[in-house]
N, C-alpha and C positions, 0 to 999 in steps of 0.2 A: 585566574584559576585555570589549571590544566583541564581540558575536556576529557570526559571518560572515554575509554576504549569502546568502540562500537561492539555490541553483542551480536555474534554471528555463529552460534552453534549449528552444526550440520543437522538437517532434518527437522528443524523447528521453523514453522512459518513466521514470516515477518510482514508487518504492515509498513509500507514505505510511502513517504510523501516527499515530493520535491516541488518547490515553488519558484516562480519567476522572481528575479531580483526586485525588491520593493513591491512585490505582488503585481508587477507589470506583466502584460501578456507574453506568453512564450509560444503561443500558437495563434496564427492570424488567418488560417485557412484549413480546409480539409486536407489539402496537399501537405501542409506542415505536420498534421497529426498522422497522416499515412507514412511520412518519412520517419517520424519518431517511432511508430509501430514497427517499421521495417528494421531499424537498427536495434530496437529492443528485442525483437524476435531473434535476430542474429546473435546478439550478445548473450541471451539466455541459453542458447545452444552452445555457444563457444565456451562459456564459463561454468555451465552446469547449474542452471536455476530453473525450477518449475514455477511458472506463473499461473496462478489460479484465477485471479480477478484483477481488473484494472478499470480506470476511468481517466480520460484525458480531458481536463477542463481548460478554459481559456488561459489561466495563469498558473496552473499547477496540475500535478498528476498524482494518482494513488495506485499502488500495487499491493497485491497479496501474493507473496512468493516464498518458496522454500529452497534454500541453497543445498546443493549436493556436493559441493567442493568448498575448501577453505576460502574464506573472504570472497565467495562467488558473487554475492549481491553487490558489494562495493566495486568489484571489477566490472560487473555488468553496467552499473550506473556510470562509472567513469568512461567506459567505452561509448555508451550512448551519448553521454554529455559531450565528449570531444567531437563526435561525428555530427550530432545535431546542432551544436552551437556554430560549427563551421558552416553548415548548410544554412542556418537561419541568418547569420551575419552576412553571408554572401547574397542570399535571396533578397534581403531588405537593406543592403548597402549600409550596414552598421558595424560598429566595433565594440569591443568590451564584453563584460560578463553578461550572462543571460540568467543564470540561476542564483538563488539566494543562498550562498554558502553551500555547505554539504547537505545532502539529503537527510531527512529525519526518518527514524524507524523504531519499531518496538517488536519484541517477540510476542507471539500469540499462542495461548494455550488452545490446543485443537478441540478438545472435547467440550469446552464451555464457551469459547469465544470465537471460534473459527467462522461460523456462519453469521455471527454479529458483524464481523469484519467484511464478509462478502456483502452484506446488506448495506453497511455504512458506505462502502466504496460505490456500489452500483446505484444507490439512491442519491448520490451527490448531486446529479443534475436536477433531481426533483426538489431537493432541499434548496437549491439555488433558483428555483422557479423558472428553470429553462424548459422543462417538459413536465407533463402531468403524470407520466408513467415512464419507468426506466426503459421500456421497450422502444420508446420513441427517440432515444438518444443513441446515435450510431457508435460513438467512440467510447464504449464501455464493454465489459465482458457479459453484460446481461443477455444479449442475444445469443451468445454461445452457451452460457450456463442455463438460461431459462427458456430458450427457444430452439436449441439444438443446431444453431448456425455454426458451421465449421470455421475454425480459426487456427492458424499455425502458431499463434501466440500462446494459446491456452494448453496447459497440462492439468487435467482434473485432479483435485486433491483426493486421496483415498476416501475421505469422509463424503465427498460429493459422489464418488463412484458407488459408495454403499447406499445411496438413496434409492437405488432401484437396480433391476436386472437388465434393463435396456436403456438406450439413450433417451427414448421417449418418456419412460417412467421416471428417470432421473430429472429430466427437465420439468415434468409436471410437478413433482414433489418440491423441486427447487422453487418454482413459481409460487407455490403455497407458502414457503418460508419467506419469500420476499414480500408477499402480500401482508404479512404480519407487521404490526406497528413496531418501529425501532424506538425503544425507550430513550428519552432525552438524556437520562443519566448515563446510559451505556454509551451513547454518542459522545458525550463530554469526556467520559473515561478513556475512550479510544483516542480522542484528539489529544488529551493531556498526556497520556502515557507515551504516545508517539512523539510528541514535541520534546519530552524529557528523555527519550531514548531508553525507556525502562521495559517493564514486562507487563503484558496484559494477561492476567490470570488470577487464580486463587492462591491462597497462602502456601498450599502444598506445592503447587507448581513453582512459585517464586523461590521456595526453599530449595527445590531441586535444581533450579537454574543457578542460584547463588552457589550451591555446592559444586556445580559443573564449571562455572566460569571463575569462581574464587573472588567475587566482589559483590557489593550491594547492588540490588536490582529494584529497590523500592524507593519511593520518594521519601525524603527526609522530612519528618514532621517538625513544624516550627516549635521552638522552645517557648517556655512561658515568658510573657512580657514582664520586664523589670520596671517596677514603679520607682520613679526618681522624685524624691521630695524636693520641692522648691523652697 
C-alpha cells in the first residue's frame, strides 16, 4: 500500500520522532549529541524551521518544530541525517544505515495540545528512569524553556512567549506547566498519532486541516467483525 504524503502545512507545529534502526543506539557519547545538535541548528536556519522543544535520547530523538517554508522539516531532517550518519559511521568505523526508515511526525493543534507536546518531549528522560527531574538531563530543551539557559537551537513558540512579559516570568510559568502530571491517555495519543502521521487536535482542527490538505487526517476506525458460520 502506498504511504500517505507527509503533512507539512506552513505555520503549524509538528511533533517529530526519529529512531535508530531496530531501536539500536544512535548516540554513544555527549560528543555525538553535540554534533547532532550542531547540524540540527544549522539545518533549521538554512531551511526555515523554528524548533521549540527537543530531546536526544540514546536511540531516538523528539522535536517540536514549526516550518516556515515548504517541505522545510523534511529538508532539515534529510540534511541532519546525511551529515550525522557520515560522522557517526566514520567515528565508530561502521557502515550502513543508522535510522529506522523515514522519521515520524504529526501536526499539533496549538491552543489545546502544544504544551502537552512540550511536556511529553522534555519528560522523556524521566519516563525512561534516566533522571528524576527534566532539569537533570542536559540534552533536552527543558533548561532553555524552564531555566532560561540560552540555546541557538531554540526559537520560542508564540504561546511560550505569551506566558510572561520577561524571560524569567516565562520560565517560571513554564516550570509550573511541566510540574503538572501528564495524563497517560494524552501520552498514548501523542505517540499513536505521531506513529501514524496524522493530526493531534480536536475535531474542528482536524476538519480545518483536512480542508487545507485535501485528504483524511484521522485514523480509520475498524469495521465490524464478520462472523463466519462453521
